[in-house]
C-alpha positions in Angstrom: -2.3 0.9 -18.6 -3.0 4.3 -17.0 -5.8 6.0 -15.0 -6.0 9.7 -15.0 -5.8 11.4 -11.6 -5.6 15.0 -10.3 -3.2 17.7 -10.5 -0.1 18.2 -8.2 1.8 21.3 -7.1 5.5 21.0 -7.5 8.7 23.1 -7.7 11.9 22.9 -9.2 15.6 23.7 -8.3 15.0 27.1 -9.1 12.2 27.4 -6.7 9.8 28.0 -9.3 6.4 26.0 -9.1 3.5 25.0 -11.4 0.7 22.7 -11.1 0.9 19.7 -13.5 -1.1 16.5 -14.1 -0.1 13.1 -12.9 -1.3 9.5 -13.6 -1.0 6.5 -11.6 0.9 3.6 -13.3 -1.0 0.3 -12.8 0.7 -2.9 -13.4 -0.9 -5.5 -16.0 -3.5 -8.0 -14.9 -1.9 -11.2 -13.3 -1.7 -14.1 -15.7 -4.9 -16.5 -15.7 -4.3 -19.8 -14.1 -5.1 -22.9 -16.1 -4.6 -26.6 -16.1 -4.6 -28.9 -19.4 -6.2 -25.9 -21.3 -9.1 -25.3 -18.7 -9.3 -22.3 -16.7 -8.9 -22.7 -12.7 -11.3 -20.9 -10.6 -11.2 -20.5 -6.8 -14.1 -21.7 -4.5 -14.7 -21.4 -0.8 -15.7 -24.4 1.1 -16.9 -24.8 4.5 -14.4 -26.8 6.7 -16.4 -27.1 10.0 -19.3 -25.9 12.1 -19.2 -24.1 15.3 -19.8 -27.3 16.8 -16.8 -29.1 15.2 -14.3 -26.1 15.9 -11.2 -26.8 17.8 -12.3 -24.7 20.7 -15.6 -26.6 21.0 -14.0 -30.0 20.7 -11.5 -29.4 23.3 -14.1 -28.1 25.8 -16.3 -31.0 25.2 -14.0 -34.0 25.0 -10.9 -32.6 26.9 -8.2 -35.2 27.2 -10.3 -37.8 25.3 -10.6 -35.6 22.1 -7.8 -37.7 20.0 -9.4 -40.8 20.9 -12.9 -39.6 19.8 -11.5 -38.0 16.5 -9.9 -41.5 15.6 -13.0 -43.6 16.6 -16.1 -41.1 15.9 -14.7 -38.7 13.5 -16.2 -36.0 16.0 -14.2 -33.2 13.9 -16.2 -33.4 10.9 -19.7 -32.5 10.6 -20.9 -34.4 7.5 -23.9 -32.3 6.7 -21.9 -29.0 6.6 -18.2 -30.0 5.8 -17.3 -29.4 2.2 -20.5 -27.2 1.2 -19.7 -24.4 -1.3 -20.0 -21.0 0.3 -21.5 -18.2 -1.8 -21.9 -14.4 -0.7 -21.2 -14.0 2.9 -21.2 -11.0 5.5 -18.2 -10.5 7.7 -19.0 -10.6 11.4 -16.6 -9.3 14.0 -16.0 -11.0 17.4 -14.3 -9.8 20.6 -12.0 -11.9 22.5 -14.7 -13.7 24.3 -16.1 -14.8 20.8 -19.1 -12.6 21.3 -20.6 -10.9 18.3 -19.8 -7.0 18.0 -22.8 -5.2 17.0 -20.8 -1.7 16.6 -17.3 -1.1 15.3 -14.6 -1.5 17.7 -13.0 1.8 18.7 -9.6 2.0 17.0 -6.3 3.0 18.7 -3.1 3.8 17.1 -0.1 1.8 18.5 3.2 3.6 18.4 6.6 1.4 18.4 10.2 2.6 18.8 13.0 1.6 16.5 13.3 -1.8 18.4 9.8 -2.9 17.7 8.6 -2.3 21.2 5.3 -0.6 22.1 5.6 3.0 23.4 2.0 4.2 23.6 -1.5 4.0 22.5 -3.5 6.9 21.3 -6.7 7.7 19.5 -5.8 7.9 15.8 -5.2 11.3 14.4 -6.6 12.5 10.9 -4.0 12.7 8.3 -4.6 15.8 6.1 -3.5 15.4 2.4 -0.6 17.4 1.1 -0.3 16.4 -2.3 -2.9 18.5 -4.2 -3.2 21.5 -6.6 -4.1 23.9 -3.4 -1.2 22.7 -1.2 2.3 24.0 -0.8 4.4 22.8 -3.8 6.3 19.4 -3.3 10.1 21.0 -2.7 12.9 20.1 -4.9 15.3 19.2 -1.8 18.5 18.4 -3.9 18.9 15.3 -2.0 20.1 12.8 -4.7 20.5 9.0 -4.6 21.8 6.6 -6.9 19.1 4.3 -8.6 20.7 1.0 -7.2 20.9 2.8 -3.5 17.1 3.4 -3.6 16.4 -0.5 -4.5 18.6 -1.6 -2.0 17.1 0.6 0.9 13.4 1.0 0.1 10.4 -1.1 -1.4 8.7 1.0 -4.1 4.9 0.5 -3.6 3.6 2.9 -6.3 4.8 5.0 -9.1 3.1 8.0 -10.6 4.1 9.9 -13.7 4.1 13.6 -14.1 2.6 15.0 -17.3 2.8 18.5 -18.7 -0.4 20.4 -19.9 1.2 23.0 -22.1 4.4 24.0 -23.7 5.6 25.8 -20.5 5.0 22.9 -18.3 6.8 20.7 -20.8 10.0 22.5 -20.5 9.4 22.7 -16.6 9.1 19.0 -16.4 11.8 18.3 -19.1 14.5 20.2 -17.3 13.7 18.2 -14.2 14.1 14.9 -16.0 17.2 16.0 -17.8 18.8 17.0 -14.2 18.0 13.5 -12.8 19.0 11.6 -16.0 22.4 13.4 -16.3 23.1 12.3 -12.6 21.7 8.8 -13.0 20.0 9.4 -9.8 16.7 9.7 -8.0 15.8 12.7 -5.7 14.1 12.9 -2.6 11.0 14.9 -2.9 9.5 16.5 0.5 6.0 17.7 1.3 4.4 20.5 3.2 6.0 24.0 4.0 9.2 22.6 5.1 9.7 20.1 2.2 10.4 17.5 5.0 7.1 15.8 5.3 6.1 12.4 3.8 3.5 12.5 0.9 -0.1 11.9 1.7 -2.4 11.7 -1.4 -5.8 11.3 0.5 -7.4 11.8 3.8 -5.9 9.3 6.4 -4.0 7.7 3.6 -0.5 6.2 3.9 2.4 8.5 4.2 5.0 7.8 1.5 8.5 8.9 1.0 8.8 10.3 -2.7 11.7 9.8 -5.0 11.7 11.7 -8.2 13.0 9.5 -11.2 13.7 11.2 -14.6 14.8 10.2 -18.1 15.1 11.9 -21.4 15.5 10.7 -25.1 16.2 13.6 -27.4 13.0 15.9 -27.1 11.0 13.4 -24.8 11.0 12.9 -21.4 9.8 10.6 -18.6 9.5 12.1 -15.1 8.1 9.4 -12.4 7.6 9.8 -8.7 8.5 6.6 -6.9 6.7 6.0 -3.7 7.7 3.9 -0.6 6.6 3.3 2.7 8.5 0.5 3.7 12.2 0.8 4.4 14.7 -2.2 4.3 17.1 -2.2 7.3 20.0 -4.4 7.9 19.6 -6.6 11.1 
């Protein structure tokens, strides 16, 4: 199943560029859950009220909490526990369990390669660099075997490039042929330098892009594999 998206500006190994269309490849719906021929549906149930929350019970009964739970079932509010929950609004609380009436200020937290926090800063707006009016995505010539990519990266998304006329057909077909002959994927860079990660929408996630191509006689398939998770050995 596919959903049509916008155009993408891309260049080939001869540094010629063109605008081509691309579509996002979407996985099929998950299988439906059933038991003995009957469909299973999820429901949300209320577990406890504010008075029977763990924090409230500890504050009220202190060291005698376990005794009161065993004797008096103080951890269960019979009037509320087990009730079905319908539509609900999300409410945010601060560290003091006070309701926030305005959104919290977001901070970006930067970490080093060892996972230690380096600094906090105000978030910077990320400008998309994958559009029909941005510099073309660069043909970097950095090839990776397909098995190597699968071992090093988690592929989050895949988008398929499509031609709009005879000229763009040849343009994309030649790319796919080169990649198929090498049995490899090629790193695809963004921005003027061709070294930037790929960003598809404002403040969207940055991705590494790997171009994957296959041909079958006069047919081709050219797919851009996207990853924002790198697998590292401990």
